[in-house]
C-alpha atoms as a printed R data frame, in Angstrom:
    type eleno elety resid chain resno       x       y       z
1   ATOM     1    CA   UNK     A     1  13.095  14.432 -14.536
2   ATOM     2    CA   UNK     A     2  12.499  15.467 -10.984
3   ATOM     3    CA   UNK     A     3  11.909  19.105 -10.107
4   ATOM     4    CA   UNK     A     4  14.231  21.028  -7.855
5   ATOM     5    CA   UNK     A     5  12.758  23.073  -5.017
6   ATOM     6    CA   UNK     A     6  14.009  26.007  -3.082
7   ATOM     7    CA   UNK     A     7  13.931  26.219   0.717
8   ATOM     8    CA   UNK     A     8  10.551  25.342   2.220
9   ATOM     9    CA   UNK     A     9   8.434  27.851   4.047
10  ATOM    10    CA   UNK     A    10   7.687  27.349   7.735
11  ATOM    11    CA   UNK     A    11   5.470  24.380   8.564
12  ATOM    12    CA   UNK     A    12   1.757  25.115   8.277
13  ATOM    13    CA   UNK     A    13  -0.635  23.390  10.685
14  ATOM    14    CA   UNK     A    14  -3.965  24.801   9.513
15  ATOM    15    CA   UNK     A    15  -7.467  24.664  10.765
16  ATOM    16    CA   UNK     A    16 -10.041  24.870   7.983
17  ATOM    17    CA   UNK     A    17  -8.081  25.681   4.822
18  ATOM    18    CA   UNK     A    18  -8.748  26.687   1.290
19  ATOM    19    CA   UNK     A    19  -8.079  23.194   0.073
20  ATOM    20    CA   UNK     A    20 -11.237  21.927   1.747
21  ATOM    21    CA   UNK     A    21 -12.984  23.298  -1.304
22  ATOM    22    CA   UNK     A    22 -11.798  20.052  -2.875
23  ATOM    23    CA   UNK     A    23 -13.547  17.826  -0.357
24  ATOM    24    CA   UNK     A    24 -16.683  17.374  -2.411
25  ATOM    25    CA   UNK     A    25 -14.721  15.922  -5.315
26  ATOM    26    CA   UNK     A    26 -14.324  12.553  -3.639
27  ATOM    27    CA   UNK     A    27 -18.056  12.189  -3.087
28  ATOM    28    CA   UNK     A    28 -18.555  12.565  -6.830
29  ATOM    29    CA   UNK     A    29 -15.753  10.090  -7.491
30  ATOM    30    CA   UNK     A    30 -17.489   7.515  -5.293
31  ATOM    31    CA   UNK     A    31 -20.237   7.296  -7.902
32  ATOM    32    CA   UNK     A    32 -17.785   6.410 -10.674
33  ATOM    33    CA   UNK     A    33 -15.317   4.138  -8.886
34  ATOM    34    CA   UNK     A    34 -16.846   0.731  -9.670
35  ATOM    35    CA   UNK     A    35 -17.757   0.837 -13.316
36  ATOM    36    CA   UNK     A    36 -16.390  -2.508 -14.494
37  ATOM    37    CA   UNK     A    37 -18.499  -5.661 -14.558
38  ATOM    38    CA   UNK     A    38 -17.864  -9.070 -12.963
39  ATOM    39    CA   UNK     A    39 -14.677 -10.934 -13.849
40  ATOM    40    CA   UNK     A    40 -14.081 -14.669 -13.650
41  ATOM    41    CA   UNK     A    41 -11.250 -16.040 -11.536
42  ATOM    42    CA   UNK     A    42  -8.031 -16.613 -13.431
43  ATOM    43    CA   UNK     A    43  -6.831 -20.220 -13.690
44  ATOM    44    CA   UNK     A    44  -3.865 -21.395 -11.651
45  ATOM    45    CA   UNK     A    45  -0.459 -20.991 -13.211
46  ATOM    46    CA   UNK     A    46   1.745 -18.433 -14.847
47  ATOM    47    CA   UNK     A    47   0.811 -16.049 -17.601
48  ATOM    48    CA   UNK     A    48   0.454 -12.484 -18.681
49  ATOM    49    CA   UNK     A    49  -3.115 -11.229 -19.222
50  ATOM    50    CA   UNK     A    50  -4.309  -9.325 -22.239
51  ATOM    51    CA   UNK     A    51  -4.539  -6.247 -20.024
52  ATOM    52    CA   UNK     A    52  -0.754  -6.115 -19.888
53  ATOM    53    CA   UNK     A    53  -0.795  -4.894 -23.468
54  ATOM    54    CA   UNK     A    54  -2.618  -1.734 -22.390
55  ATOM    55    CA   UNK     A    55  -0.973   1.536 -23.321
56  ATOM    56    CA   UNK     A    56   2.107   2.176 -21.233
57  ATOM    57    CA   UNK     A    57   2.046  -1.128 -19.335
58  ATOM    58    CA   UNK     A    58   5.478  -2.560 -18.614
59  ATOM    59    CA   UNK     A    59   5.474  -5.968 -20.316
60  ATOM    60    CA   UNK     A    60   7.884  -8.559 -18.858
61  ATOM    61    CA   UNK     A    61  10.834  -9.726 -20.950
62  ATOM    62    CA   UNK     A    62  10.805 -13.563 -20.737
63  ATOM    63    CA   UNK     A    63  14.415 -13.715 -21.939
64  ATOM    64    CA   UNK     A    64  15.501 -11.994 -18.713
65  ATOM    65    CA   UNK     A    65  13.622 -14.338 -16.379
66  ATOM    66    CA   UNK     A    66  15.854 -16.708 -14.376
67  ATOM    67    CA   UNK     A    67  15.515 -20.350 -15.342
68  ATOM    68    CA   UNK     A    68  15.775 -21.477 -11.717
69  ATOM    69    CA   UNK     A    69  14.421 -19.955  -8.535
70  ATOM    70    CA   UNK     A    70  13.720 -16.243  -8.346
71  ATOM    71    CA   UNK     A    71  16.801 -14.455  -6.946
72  ATOM    72    CA   UNK     A    72  16.715 -12.710  -3.580
73  ATOM    73    CA   UNK     A    73  16.264  -8.975  -3.977
74  ATOM    74    CA   UNK     A    74  13.731  -9.314  -6.795
75  ATOM    75    CA   UNK     A    75  10.812  -6.897  -6.435
76  ATOM    76    CA   UNK     A    76   7.192  -8.086  -6.525
77  ATOM    77    CA   UNK     A    77   4.386  -5.632  -7.317
78  ATOM    78    CA   UNK     A    78   0.594  -6.009  -7.353
79  ATOM    79    CA   UNK     A    79  -0.771  -4.893 -10.730
80  ATOM    80    CA   UNK     A    80  -4.001  -3.088  -9.849
81  ATOM    81    CA   UNK     A    81  -4.481  -2.363 -13.558
82  ATOM    82    CA   UNK     A    82  -4.586  -6.056 -14.471
83  ATOM    83    CA   UNK     A    83  -5.020  -9.415 -12.768
84  ATOM    84    CA   UNK     A    84  -1.329 -10.125 -12.170
85  ATOM    85    CA   UNK     A    85   1.654  -9.646  -9.960
86  ATOM    86    CA   UNK     A    86   4.905  -8.752 -11.699
87  ATOM    87    CA   UNK     A    87   8.437  -9.800 -10.772
88  ATOM    88    CA   UNK     A    88  10.983  -7.048 -11.364
89  ATOM    89    CA   UNK     A    89  14.766  -7.190 -11.622
90  ATOM    90    CA   UNK     A    90  15.873  -4.105  -9.623
91  ATOM    91    CA   UNK     A    91  18.989  -3.646 -11.757
92  ATOM    92    CA   UNK     A    92  22.639  -3.219 -10.844
93  ATOM    93    CA   UNK     A    93  23.094  -3.332  -7.059
94  ATOM    94    CA   UNK     A    94  19.335  -2.771  -6.695
95  ATOM    95    CA   UNK     A    95  19.724   0.773  -8.049
96  ATOM    96    CA   UNK     A    96  17.062   0.476 -10.739
97  ATOM    97    CA   UNK     A    97  19.675   1.056 -13.461
98  ATOM    98    CA   UNK     A    98  19.359  -1.641 -16.094
99  ATOM    99    CA   UNK     A    99  16.412  -3.230 -14.324
100 ATOM   100    CA   UNK     A   100  13.217  -4.488 -15.945
101 ATOM   101    CA   UNK     A   101  10.146  -6.675 -15.353
102 ATOM   102    CA   UNK     A   102  10.969 -10.344 -15.874
103 ATOM   103    CA   UNK     A   103   7.714 -12.274 -15.400
104 ATOM   104    CA   UNK     A   104   4.047 -11.899 -14.444
105 ATOM   105    CA   UNK     A   105   1.692 -14.354 -12.726
106 ATOM   106    CA   UNK     A   106  -2.101 -14.307 -12.857
107 ATOM   107    CA   UNK     A   107  -3.588 -13.883  -9.382
108 ATOM   108    CA   UNK     A   108  -7.124 -12.440  -9.572
109 ATOM   109    CA   UNK     A   109  -8.967  -9.232 -10.369
110 ATOM   110    CA   UNK     A   110  -7.439  -5.887  -9.359
111 ATOM   111    CA   UNK     A   111  -4.770  -6.993  -6.855
112 ATOM   112    CA   UNK     A   112  -4.111  -4.388  -4.169
113 ATOM   113    CA   UNK     A   113  -1.868  -5.290  -1.199
114 ATOM   114    CA   UNK     A   114   0.581  -8.155  -0.883
115 ATOM   115    CA   UNK     A   115   2.912  -9.650   1.688
116 ATOM   116    CA   UNK     A   116   5.670 -12.264   1.402
117 ATOM   117    CA   UNK     A   117   6.597 -14.805   4.070
118 ATOM   118    CA   UNK     A   118   9.971 -16.307   4.879
119 ATOM   119    CA   UNK     A   119   8.882 -19.479   3.078
120 ATOM   120    CA   UNK     A   120   8.746 -17.574  -0.213
121 ATOM   121    CA   UNK     A   121   4.970 -17.577  -0.535
122 ATOM   122    CA   UNK     A   122   3.234 -14.317  -1.379
123 ATOM   123    CA   UNK     A   123  -0.305 -13.558  -0.237
124 ATOM   124    CA   UNK     A   124  -2.085 -11.134  -2.552
125 ATOM   125    CA   UNK     A   125  -5.366  -9.342  -1.772
126 ATOM   126    CA   UNK     A   126  -7.484  -9.258  -4.934
127 ATOM   127    CA   UNK     A   127 -11.130  -8.392  -5.575
128 ATOM   128    CA   UNK     A   128 -11.935 -12.116  -5.778
129 ATOM   129    CA   UNK     A   129  -9.972 -13.566  -2.890
130 ATOM   130    CA   UNK     A   130  -6.449 -13.948  -1.536
131 ATOM   131    CA   UNK     A   131  -4.069 -15.461  -4.054
132 ATOM   132    CA   UNK     A   132  -1.169 -17.630  -2.884
133 ATOM   133    CA   UNK     A   133   1.930 -17.349  -5.073
134 ATOM   134    CA   UNK     A   134   5.108 -19.402  -4.964
135 ATOM   135    CA   UNK     A   135   7.571 -16.593  -5.619
136 ATOM   136    CA   UNK     A   136  10.492 -18.961  -6.088
137 ATOM   137    CA   UNK     A   137   8.861 -20.835  -8.961
138 ATOM   138    CA   UNK     A   138   6.671 -17.880 -10.045
139 ATOM   139    CA   UNK     A   139   3.355 -19.773 -10.069
140 ATOM   140    CA   UNK     A   140  -0.026 -19.304  -8.393
141 ATOM   141    CA   UNK     A   141  -0.848 -22.057  -5.925
142 ATOM   142    CA   UNK     A   142  -4.376 -21.132  -4.848
143 ATOM   143    CA   UNK     A   143  -7.077 -18.471  -4.718
144 ATOM   144    CA   UNK     A   144  -8.860 -18.352  -1.345
145 ATOM   145    CA   UNK     A   145 -12.370 -16.818  -1.608
146 ATOM   146    CA   UNK     A   146 -13.549 -14.350   1.030
147 ATOM   147    CA   UNK     A   147 -16.203 -15.256   3.552
148 ATOM   148    CA   UNK     A   148 -17.462 -11.669   3.550
149 ATOM   149    CA   UNK     A   149 -19.992 -10.678   0.893
150 ATOM   150    CA   UNK     A   150 -18.539  -7.616  -0.838
151 ATOM   151    CA   UNK     A   151 -20.686  -7.439  -3.956
152 ATOM   152    CA   UNK     A   152 -19.839  -8.099  -7.609
153 ATOM   153    CA   UNK     A   153 -16.191  -8.526  -8.547
154 ATOM   154    CA   UNK     A   154 -15.162  -5.243 -10.122
155 ATOM   155    CA   UNK     A   155 -12.128  -3.061 -10.708
156 ATOM   156    CA   UNK     A   156 -11.526   0.590  -9.882
157 ATOM   157    CA   UNK     A   157 -10.586   2.608  -6.820
158 ATOM   158    CA   UNK     A   158 -13.691   1.743  -4.804
159 ATOM   159    CA   UNK     A   159 -13.992  -1.925  -5.708
160 ATOM   160    CA   UNK     A   160 -14.973  -4.446  -3.068
161 ATOM   161    CA   UNK     A   161 -12.698  -7.194  -1.841
162 ATOM   162    CA   UNK     A   162  -9.231  -7.295  -0.325
163 ATOM   163    CA   UNK     A   163  -7.162  -4.199   0.371
164 ATOM   164    CA   UNK     A   164  -4.574  -4.172   3.178
165 ATOM   165    CA   UNK     A   165  -2.932  -7.468   4.099
166 ATOM   166    CA   UNK     A   166  -0.435  -8.596   6.724
167 ATOM   167    CA   UNK     A   167   1.279 -11.748   7.941
168 ATOM   168    CA   UNK     A   168   1.528 -12.860  11.575
169 ATOM   169    CA   UNK     A   169   5.085 -12.794  12.969
170 ATOM   170    CA   UNK     A   170   5.086 -16.608  13.231
171 ATOM   171    CA   UNK     A   171   3.795 -16.968   9.677
172 ATOM   172    CA   UNK     A   172   0.803 -19.071  10.728
173 ATOM   173    CA   UNK     A   173  -1.944 -16.614   9.778
174 ATOM   174    CA   UNK     A   174  -2.631 -13.972   7.165
175 ATOM   175    CA   UNK     A   175  -4.928 -11.043   7.933
176 ATOM   176    CA   UNK     A   176  -6.708  -9.287   5.061
177 ATOM   177    CA   UNK     A   177  -8.926  -6.213   5.142
178 ATOM   178    CA   UNK     A   178 -12.054  -6.691   3.018
179 ATOM   179    CA   UNK     A   179 -13.816  -3.612   1.659
180 ATOM   180    CA   UNK     A   180 -17.618  -3.733   1.467
181 ATOM   181    CA   UNK     A   181 -18.656  -0.791  -0.729
182 ATOM   182    CA   UNK     A   182 -21.005   1.509   1.139
183 ATOM   183    CA   UNK     A   183 -20.607  -0.207   4.508
184 ATOM   184    CA   UNK     A   184 -18.231  -1.371   7.199
185 ATOM   185    CA   UNK     A   185 -15.534  -3.824   6.203
186 ATOM   186    CA   UNK     A   186 -13.996  -6.880   7.807
187 ATOM   187    CA   UNK     A   187 -10.659  -8.440   8.652
188 ATOM   188    CA   UNK     A   188 -10.539 -12.080   7.629
189 ATOM   189    CA   UNK     A   189  -8.090 -14.534   9.167
190 ATOM   190    CA   UNK     A   190  -6.518 -17.169   6.933
191 ATOM   191    CA   UNK     A   191  -4.692 -20.251   8.217
192 ATOM   192    CA   UNK     A   192  -1.545 -20.410   6.076
193 ATOM   193    CA   UNK     A   193  -1.273 -24.194   6.431
194 ATOM   194    CA   UNK     A   194  -4.826 -25.084   5.386
195 ATOM   195    CA   UNK     A   195  -5.364 -21.974   3.210
196 ATOM   196    CA   UNK     A   196  -8.829 -21.510   4.667
197 ATOM   197    CA   UNK     A   197 -10.601 -18.534   6.232
198 ATOM   198    CA   UNK     A   198 -10.887 -19.387   9.935
199 ATOM   199    CA   UNK     A   199 -12.417 -16.209  11.331
200 ATOM   200    CA   UNK     A   200 -13.845 -12.781  10.558
201 ATOM   201    CA   UNK     A   201 -13.858  -9.575  12.611
202 ATOM   202    CA   UNK     A   202 -15.876  -6.413  11.827
203 ATOM   203    CA   UNK     A   203 -13.861  -3.241  11.176
204 ATOM   204    CA   UNK     A   204 -14.495   0.235   9.764
205 ATOM   205    CA   UNK     A   205 -15.009   1.454   6.217
206 ATOM   206    CA   UNK     A   206 -12.429   0.710   3.494
207 ATOM   207    CA   UNK     A   207  -9.570  -0.995   5.381
208 ATOM   208    CA   UNK     A   208  -6.758   0.538   3.337
209 ATOM   209    CA   UNK     A   209  -4.019  -1.047   5.399
210 ATOM   210    CA   UNK     A   210  -3.585  -3.932   7.849
211 ATOM   211    CA   UNK     A   211  -0.732  -4.281  10.350
212 ATOM   212    CA   UNK     A   212   0.146  -6.632  13.207
213 ATOM   213    CA   UNK     A   213   1.600  -5.854  16.631
214 ATOM   214    CA   UNK     A   214   5.206  -6.984  17.205
215 ATOM   215    CA   UNK     A   215   4.049  -9.776  19.538
216 ATOM   216    CA   UNK     A   216   1.336 -10.922  17.117
217 ATOM   217    CA   UNK     A   217  -1.453 -10.489  19.646
218 ATOM   218    CA   UNK     A   218  -3.320  -7.701  17.839
219 ATOM   219    CA   UNK     A   219  -4.179  -6.846  14.270
220 ATOM   220    CA   UNK     A   220  -4.806  -3.252  13.187
221 ATOM   221    CA   UNK     A   221  -7.032  -2.194  10.284
222 ATOM   222    CA   UNK     A   222  -6.633   1.391   9.098
223 ATOM   223    CA   UNK     A   223 -10.224   2.304   8.235
224 ATOM   224    CA   UNK     A   224  -9.956   5.075   5.656
225 ATOM   225    CA   UNK     A   225 -13.585   6.173   5.314
226 ATOM   226    CA   UNK     A   226 -14.493   6.008   9.012
227 ATOM   227    CA   UNK     A   227 -11.501   8.001  10.316
228 ATOM   228    CA   UNK     A   228 -10.343   5.262  12.667
229 ATOM   229    CA   UNK     A   229  -8.187   2.233  13.370
230 ATOM   230    CA   UNK     A   230  -9.756  -1.045  14.491
231 ATOM   231    CA   UNK     A   231  -7.724  -3.237  16.834
232 ATOM   232    CA   UNK     A   232  -8.584  -6.949  16.559
233 ATOM   233    CA   UNK     A   233  -7.546  -9.458  19.215
234 ATOM   234    CA   UNK     A   234  -5.832 -12.185  17.196
235 ATOM   235    CA   UNK     A   235  -7.203 -14.956  19.454
236 ATOM   236    CA   UNK     A   236 -10.694 -13.869  20.509
237 ATOM   237    CA   UNK     A   237 -11.379 -11.602  17.489
238 ATOM   238    CA   UNK     A   238 -12.815  -8.999  19.854
239 ATOM   239    CA   UNK     A   239 -12.504  -5.492  18.421
240 ATOM   240    CA   UNK     A   240 -12.247  -1.891  19.495
241 ATOM   241    CA   UNK     A   241 -12.223   1.162  17.258
242 ATOM   242    CA   UNK     A   242 -10.033   4.213  17.899
243 ATOM   243    CA   UNK     A   243 -10.636   7.493  16.108
244 ATOM   244    CA   UNK     A   244  -7.588   8.945  14.319
245 ATOM   245    CA   UNK     A   245  -8.683  12.268  12.853
246 ATOM   246    CA   UNK     A   246  -6.166  15.080  13.467
247 ATOM   247    CA   UNK     A   247  -8.204  17.379  11.190
248 ATOM   248    CA   UNK     A   248 -11.567  16.267  12.536
249 ATOM   249    CA   UNK     A   249 -14.196  14.323  10.609
250 ATOM   250    CA   UNK     A   250 -15.789  17.227   8.751
251 ATOM   251    CA   UNK     A   251 -16.789  16.247   5.232
252 ATOM   252    CA   UNK     A   252 -17.380  12.566   5.981
253 ATOM   253    CA   UNK     A   253 -16.934  10.409   2.891
254 ATOM   254    CA   UNK     A   254 -16.051  13.504   0.882
255 ATOM   255    CA   UNK     A   255 -13.037  14.360   3.013
256 ATOM   256    CA   UNK     A   256  -9.450  13.952   1.850
257 ATOM   257    CA   UNK     A   257  -8.148  14.258   5.416
258 ATOM   258    CA   UNK     A   258  -8.434  10.605   6.436
259 ATOM   259    CA   UNK     A   259  -5.982   7.856   7.438
260 ATOM   260    CA   UNK     A   260  -4.524   5.759   4.632
261 ATOM   261    CA   UNK     A   261  -1.546   3.618   5.656
262 ATOM   262    CA   UNK     A   262   0.171   2.939   8.978
263 ATOM   263    CA   UNK     A   263   3.331   1.322  10.302
264 ATOM   264    CA   UNK     A   264   3.881  -0.217  13.735
265 ATOM   265    CA   UNK     A   265   6.944   1.011  15.609
266 ATOM   266    CA   UNK     A   266   8.679  -2.133  16.952
267 ATOM   267    CA   UNK     A   267  10.125  -0.637  20.117
268 ATOM   268    CA   UNK     A   268   6.809   0.460  21.656
269 ATOM   269    CA   UNK     A   269   4.055  -0.975  19.426
270 ATOM   270    CA   UNK     A   270   2.641   2.452  18.563
271 ATOM   271    CA   UNK     A   271   1.127   3.099  15.139
272 ATOM   272    CA   UNK     A   272   2.476   5.914  12.959
273 ATOM   273    CA   UNK     A   273  -0.080   7.398  10.544
274 ATOM   274    CA   UNK     A   274   1.007  10.280   8.271
275 ATOM   275    CA   UNK     A   275  -1.476  12.977   7.231
276 ATOM   276    CA   UNK     A   276  -1.022  15.483   4.408
277 ATOM   277    CA   UNK     A   277   2.719  15.910   4.903
278 ATOM   278    CA   UNK     A   278   1.845  18.089   7.888
279 ATOM   279    CA   UNK     A   279   0.945  15.844  10.822
280 ATOM   280    CA   UNK     A   280   2.143  12.466  12.006
281 ATOM   281    CA   UNK     A   281  -0.467  10.824  14.219
282 ATOM   282    CA   UNK     A   282   1.141   8.523  16.802
283 ATOM   283    CA   UNK     A   283  -1.527   6.144  18.100
284 ATOM   284    CA   UNK     A   284  -1.010   4.188  21.306
285 ATOM   285    CA   UNK     A   285  -3.272   1.158  20.768
286 ATOM   286    CA   UNK     A   286  -3.260   0.330  24.494
287 ATOM   287    CA   UNK     A   287  -5.002   3.585  25.421
288 ATOM   288    CA   UNK     A   288  -6.404   4.896  22.135
289 ATOM   289    CA   UNK     A   289  -4.591   8.190  22.708
290 ATOM   290    CA   UNK     A   290  -3.187  10.041  19.688
291 ATOM   291    CA   UNK     A   291  -0.192  12.388  19.818
292 ATOM   292    CA   UNK     A   292   0.580  14.698  16.899
293 ATOM   293    CA   UNK     A   293   4.046  15.471  15.564
294 ATOM   294    CA   UNK     A   294   4.763  17.992  12.763
295 ATOM   295    CA   UNK     A   295   5.782  16.917   9.249
296 ATOM   296    CA   UNK     A   296   7.142  19.087   6.446
297 ATOM   297    CA   UNK     A   297   6.250  17.754   2.962
298 ATOM   298    CA   UNK     A   298   2.797  19.431   2.776
299 ATOM   299    CA   UNK     A   299   1.373  16.943   0.263
300 ATOM   300    CA   UNK     A   300  -1.385  14.316   0.287
301 ATOM   301    CA   UNK     A   301   0.207  11.146   1.705
302 ATOM   302    CA   UNK     A   302  -0.458   7.451   1.230
303 ATOM   303    CA   UNK     A   303   2.034   4.562   1.611
304 ATOM   304    CA   UNK     A   304   4.470   4.204   4.508
305 ATOM   305    CA   UNK     A   305   7.272   1.850   5.543
306 ATOM   306    CA   UNK     A   306   9.956   1.588   8.212
307 ATOM   307    CA   UNK     A   307  13.626   1.008   7.438
308 ATOM   308    CA   UNK     A   308  15.620  -1.318   9.719
309 ATOM   309    CA   UNK     A   309  17.108   1.666  11.592
310 ATOM   310    CA   UNK     A   310  13.677   3.134  12.329
311 ATOM   311    CA   UNK     A   311  13.642   5.659   9.481
312 ATOM   312    CA   UNK     A   312  10.065   6.314   8.364
313 ATOM   313    CA   UNK     A   313   9.385   6.527   4.626
314 ATOM   314    CA   UNK     A   314   6.140   8.161   3.482
315 ATOM   315    CA   UNK     A   315   4.806   8.565  -0.060
316 ATOM   316    CA   UNK     A   316   3.411  11.974  -1.005
317 ATOM   317    CA   UNK     A   317   0.941  11.532  -3.872
318 ATOM   318    CA   UNK     A   318   0.729  15.197  -4.809
319 ATOM   319    CA   UNK     A   319  -1.453  18.249  -4.247
320 ATOM   320    CA   UNK     A   320  -5.164  18.261  -3.457
321 ATOM   321    CA   UNK     A   321  -5.317  22.027  -3.076
322 ATOM   322    CA   UNK     A   322  -3.645  25.113  -4.496
323 ATOM   323    CA   UNK     A   323  -1.341  25.533  -1.501
324 ATOM   324    CA   UNK     A   324  -0.041  21.928  -1.501
325 ATOM   325    CA   UNK     A   325   3.337  20.704  -2.717
326 ATOM   326    CA   UNK     A   326   4.100  18.154  -5.444
327 ATOM   327    CA   UNK     A   327   4.621  14.372  -5.068
328 ATOM   328    CA   UNK     A   328   7.520  13.338  -2.864
329 ATOM   329    CA   UNK     A   329   9.066  10.730  -0.615
330 ATOM   330    CA   UNK     A   330   9.569  11.838   2.975
331 ATOM   331    CA   UNK     A   331  12.598  10.277   4.673
332 ATOM   332    CA   UNK     A   332  12.084  10.869   8.407
333 ATOM   333    CA   UNK     A   333  14.735   9.859  10.942
334 ATOM   334    CA   UNK     A   334  13.678   8.505  14.363
335 ATOM   335    CA   UNK     A   335  14.447  11.928  15.919
336 ATOM   336    CA   UNK     A   336  11.932  13.606  13.576
337 ATOM   337    CA   UNK     A   337  14.373  15.225  11.139
338 ATOM   338    CA   UNK     A   338  13.050  15.016   7.583
339 ATOM   339    CA   UNK     A   339  14.408  15.008   4.054
340 ATOM   340    CA   UNK     A   340  11.850  15.443   1.275
341 ATOM   341    CA   UNK     A   341  12.768  13.823  -2.059
342 ATOM   342    CA   UNK     A   342  10.751  15.140  -5.053
343 ATOM   343    CA   UNK     A   343   9.065  12.497  -7.218
344 ATOM   344    CA   UNK     A   344   7.888  12.805 -10.806
345 ATOM   345    CA   UNK     A   345   4.130  12.209 -10.721
346 ATOM   346    CA   UNK     A   346   1.807  10.485  -8.221
347 ATOM   347    CA   UNK     A   347   2.915   7.312  -6.423
348 ATOM   348    CA   UNK     A   348   1.197   4.960  -3.965
349 ATOM   349    CA   UNK     A   349   3.271   2.660  -1.760
350 ATOM   350    CA   UNK     A   350   6.883   2.096  -0.698
351 ATOM   351    CA   UNK     A   351   9.194  -0.722   0.360
352 ATOM   352    CA   UNK     A   352  12.761  -0.506   1.620
353 ATOM   353    CA   UNK     A   353  15.648  -2.866   0.915
354 ATOM   354    CA   UNK     A   354  16.806  -5.188   3.691
355 ATOM   355    CA   UNK     A   355  19.989  -3.168   4.162
356 ATOM   356    CA   UNK     A   356  17.965   0.054   4.470
357 ATOM   357    CA   UNK     A   357  19.879   1.787   1.684
358 ATOM   358    CA   UNK     A   358  17.241   1.892  -1.071
359 ATOM   359    CA   UNK     A   359  13.549   2.783  -1.269
360 ATOM   360    CA   UNK     A   360  11.223   1.509  -4.017
361 ATOM   361    CA   UNK     A   361   8.075   3.590  -4.608
362 ATOM   362    CA   UNK     A   362   5.220   2.263  -6.757
363 ATOM   363    CA   UNK     A   363   3.746   4.546  -9.387
364 ATOM   364    CA   UNK     A   364   0.335   2.884  -9.551
365 ATOM   365    CA   UNK     A   365  -1.683   5.263  -7.344
366 ATOM   366    CA   UNK     A   366  -5.329   4.537  -6.456
367 ATOM   367    CA   UNK     A   367  -6.581   7.556  -8.411
368 ATOM   368    CA   UNK     A   368  -5.912   8.822 -11.939
369 ATOM   369    CA   UNK     A   369  -2.446  10.054 -12.821
370 ATOM   370    CA   UNK     A   370  -0.626   6.783 -12.169
371 ATOM   371    CA   UNK     A   371   2.277   5.429 -14.216
372 ATOM   372    CA   UNK     A   372   3.472   1.869 -14.761
373 ATOM   373    CA   UNK     A   373   6.689   1.733 -12.837
374 ATOM   374    CA   UNK     A   374   8.756   2.113  -9.679
375 ATOM   375    CA   UNK     A   375  10.861   5.062  -8.582
376 ATOM   376    CA   UNK     A   376  14.103   3.973  -6.925
377 ATOM   377    CA   UNK     A   377  15.554   6.324  -4.300
378 ATOM   378    CA   UNK     A   378  19.087   5.992  -2.909
379 ATOM   379    CA   UNK     A   379  18.659   6.728   0.799
380 ATOM   380    CA   UNK     A   380  22.398   7.097   1.455
381 ATOM   381    CA   UNK     A   381  23.283   9.522  -1.340
382 ATOM   382    CA   UNK     A   382  21.236  12.701  -0.978
383 ATOM   383    CA   UNK     A   383  22.708  14.126  -4.189
384 ATOM   384    CA   UNK     A   384  21.633  11.235  -6.414
385 ATOM   385    CA   UNK     A   385  18.626  11.547  -8.721
386 ATOM   386    CA   UNK     A   386  15.792   9.011  -8.322
387 ATOM   387    CA   UNK     A   387  15.718   6.323 -11.025
388 ATOM   388    CA   UNK     A   388  12.477   5.464 -12.820
389 ATOM   389    CA   UNK     A   389  12.091   1.742 -13.526
390 ATOM   390    CA   UNK     A   390   9.285   0.367 -15.706
391 ATOM   391    CA   UNK     A   391   7.322  -2.239 -13.790
392 ATOM   392    CA   UNK     A   392   3.873  -3.768 -14.021
393 ATOM   393    CA   UNK     A   393   0.450  -2.354 -14.778
394 ATOM   394    CA   UNK     A   394  -0.628   0.323 -12.284
395 ATOM   395    CA   UNK     A   395   1.500  -1.213  -9.490
396 ATOM   396    CA   UNK     A   396   0.235  -0.612  -5.935
397 ATOM   397    CA   UNK     A   397   1.427  -3.104  -3.313
398 ATOM   398    CA   UNK     A   398   5.125  -3.927  -3.252
399 ATOM   399    CA   UNK     A   399   7.449  -6.391  -1.533
400 ATOM   400    CA   UNK     A   400  11.127  -7.315  -1.833
401 ATOM   401    CA   UNK     A   401  11.978 -10.994  -2.046
């Protein structure tokens, strides 16, 4: 059950705060994030790995899977806790009620982000390479290895390999952010016709998210551990890095106050990066200038998405200090008015239905405290309770077919 809240206090925009006592915790976590050993690539084809039997994992029901092509509106999630993506029936009218996982496909170790093209192919960033999945037939077509050396194939929050991923507007290229533990990362460019890496551009540390400008001319990597965004020219692969640090860079790798995910506003090409449920950084990639707008959720924030009408959806993962609020989904209208929807437990990323009426929030989370499912939020009915839908194994990335 979700928790009800009373009226919020006035927005706090702090300088150094008590919660910075928690900054050192991440540095310690860095030492424990890559504990698993190497894993071999999964074979092509469909199947559910042994990891899906882990405690609490949402195992697909084969009897529910469609015998023909996957229906439009099906949800696809990247199972960071196993080597699969899972197809999920979103239930009656996409509400989550009566929904369930229907099939899983092996893709590669610890899948993170994913994106689906108009041709029905999904591109999934795993620790081993980018998997290509035919979502209509629910089979893996290929696994494209990275050109960047990112160390042994492992699992865990700080594993090397693919993180953020995006598709060019014309569908001809995929851009994937590759994490190199302990160093700067890269954006690799994949030709979607040949399924080969055709170029590499250096970016900052841990490219959590990758986005593309509306005209397709630039690619943006949100570099979590270097407090910046790298803009990559899609043709020349020339780069420039722009600092986005509304709290400063104090604490370095041990800081919680870093960029995670971004969205590109279609009307002006500016990037929107939420921080801590308190500040929305609006980055103009043409000038590198950052404007700050207030937010109201006061919680550590990760995933973000834009609805068709320009509404910004931001996932609040929960408190990192004693004065922070619980997990939530911020629903922010284009004029800056916000509604904060409480969530039960940490979540990671969000997608919105094509009609803009429903948000789907993954419960995977990159840190401990995750759950194996999706929370479904009705964006039209403010009185409705979110619906929890079992789905996948530590689901992170999400797309709607």
